[in-house]
C-alpha positions as CSV (number, residue, x, y, z in Angstrom):
1,M,146.5,54.1,44.1
2,S,148.1,52.9,47.3
3,G,146.2,50.8,49.8
4,Q,143.8,49.1,47.4
5,G,140.9,47.5,49.1
6,T,137.3,46.6,48.8
7,Y,136.1,50.2,49.4
8,D,133.4,48.9,51.8
9,H,133.0,52.5,53.2
10,L,131.8,53.7,49.8
11,D,128.3,53.5,48.3
12,D,128.1,50.6,45.8
13,H,127.6,53.0,42.9
14,Y,130.9,54.7,43.5
15,R,133.2,51.8,44.3
16,R,134.1,51.3,40.7
17,Y,135.4,54.9,40.5
18,A,137.7,54.3,43.5
19,A,139.4,51.5,41.7
20,L,140.3,53.6,38.6
21,P,143.9,54.6,37.9
22,D,144.8,57.9,39.5
23,D,144.6,60.0,36.4
24,E,141.1,58.7,35.5
25,R,139.9,58.9,39.1
26,V,141.0,62.6,39.4
27,A,139.3,63.4,36.0
28,W,136.1,61.8,37.3
29,I,136.3,63.8,40.5
30,K,136.8,67.1,38.7
31,A,134.0,66.5,36.1
32,D,131.0,68.8,36.2
33,R,127.8,67.2,37.6
34,W,124.2,68.2,38.0
35,I,122.9,67.4,41.4
36,G,119.1,67.6,41.0
37,F,116.7,68.8,43.7
38,D,113.0,68.6,43.1
39,Q,112.4,72.2,44.5
40,L,115.1,73.7,42.4
41,E,114.0,71.9,39.2
42,Q,110.5,73.3,39.8
43,Q,111.9,76.8,40.1
44,L,113.9,76.4,36.9
45,R,110.8,75.5,35.0
46,V,109.1,78.8,35.9
């Protein structure tokens, strides 16, 4: 990745992913994720 830096603009939790090699970072970006929302989770339990 060009322009390596401290990634101060990113949340602390995600900085480690920004420093990954390109192929690993792209794989992480493309990975499926569940973004939980309380209201949605309540509806799914019905």
